C-alpha positions in Angstrom: -1.6 -15.6 10.4 -4.3 -13.3 9.0 -2.4 -10.2 10.2 0.7 -11.4 8.5 -1.3 -11.8 5.3 -2.7 -8.3 5.8 0.7 -6.7 6.3 2.0 -8.5 3.2 -1.0 -7.3 1.3 -0.4 -3.7 2.4 3.2 -3.9 1.4 2.3 -5.4 -2.0 -0.2 -2.6 -2.4 2.7 -0.2 -2.7 3.9 -1.9 -5.9 1.1 -1.1 -8.3 1.2 2.7 -8.0 5.0 2.4 -8.5 4.3 0.3 -11.6 1.9 2.9 -13.0 4.6 5.6 -12.3 7.2 3.6 -14.2 4.7 3.1 -17.1 4.6 6.9 -17.7 7.8 6.7 -19.8 7.2 5.2 -23.3 10.2 2.9 -23.1 9.0 1.3 -19.8 5.3 1.5 -20.4 4.5 -2.2 -20.7 7.0 -3.1 -18.0 5.3 -0.7 -15.6 1.8 -1.9 -16.5 3.0 -5.5 -16.0 4.5 -4.7 -12.6 1.2 -2.9 -11.6 -1.0 -5.9 -12.6 1.2 -8.4 -10.8 1.3 -6.4 -7.6 -2.5 -5.8 -7.8 -3.1 -9.6 -8.2 -0.9 -10.7 -5.3 -2.0 -7.8 -3.0 -5.6 -8.8 -3.7 -5.0 -12.5 -2.9 -3.2 -11.6 0.4 -6.1 -9.3 1.3 -8.6 -12.1 0.5 -6.7 -14.5 2.8 -6.6 -12.0 5.6 -10.3 -11.3 5.3 -11.1 -14.9 6.2 -10.4 -13.9 9.9 -10.2 -10.1 10.0 -13.4 -8.0 9.6 -13.7 -6.5 6.1 -13.7 -2.9 7.3 -10.6 -3.3 9.4 -8.8 -5.3 6.8 -9.5 -2.7 4.1 -8.5 0.3 6.2 -5.2 -1.3 7.3 -4.5 -2.5 3.7 -5.1 0.9 2.2 -3.3 2.7 5.1 -0.1 0.6 4.6 -0.3 1.1 0.9 -0.9 4.9 1.2 1.9 5.5 3.7 4.3 3.2 1.9 3.6 4.8 -1.5 4.1 8.2 0.0 7.5 7.2 1.3 8.5 5.6 -2.0 7.4 8.7 -3.9 9.5 11.0 -1.7 12.5 8.8 -1.6 12.6 7.5 -5.2 10.6 9.9 -7.3 11.3 13.3 -5.8 7.7 13.9 -4.6 7.4 16.9 -2.4 7.8 16.5 1.3 6.9 18.8 4.2 6.3 18.5 7.9 2.5 18.6 7.2 2.7 15.8 4.7 4.7 13.6 7.1 2.2 14.5 9.9 -0.7 13.3 7.6 1.1 10.0 7.0 1.8 9.6 10.7 -2.0 10.0 11.3 -2.7 7.2 8.8 -0.1 5.0 10.5 -1.6 5.8 13.9 -5.1 4.9 12.7 -3.8 1.5 11.4 -2.2 0.9 14.8 -5.5 1.7 16.6 -7.4 -0.6 14.3 -4.9 -3.4 15.1 -5.1 -2.8 18.9 -8.9 -2.6 18.8 -9.4 -6.0 17.2 
């Protein structure tokens, strides 16, 4: 169950940078900040639950890896962030590292 909590935490980790991005426009500033705070809170709770059984270093690396890769994809798909083969290769390395951490535990 701890790994499920950790994956959920990583997916929720994607929400707060998106909320901060949304908050850059004056008309959606408070909505974006609210979204960011809610996602931070729930992501943190899920990480806390996961760390009851998963070592802190592994949990943190997986949590941030899922969040970083997911935020990259949301940025490219929804916000027009630049994409290139090198950027996708970097994200693939992050995902590969997360997979290795899961297999090693």
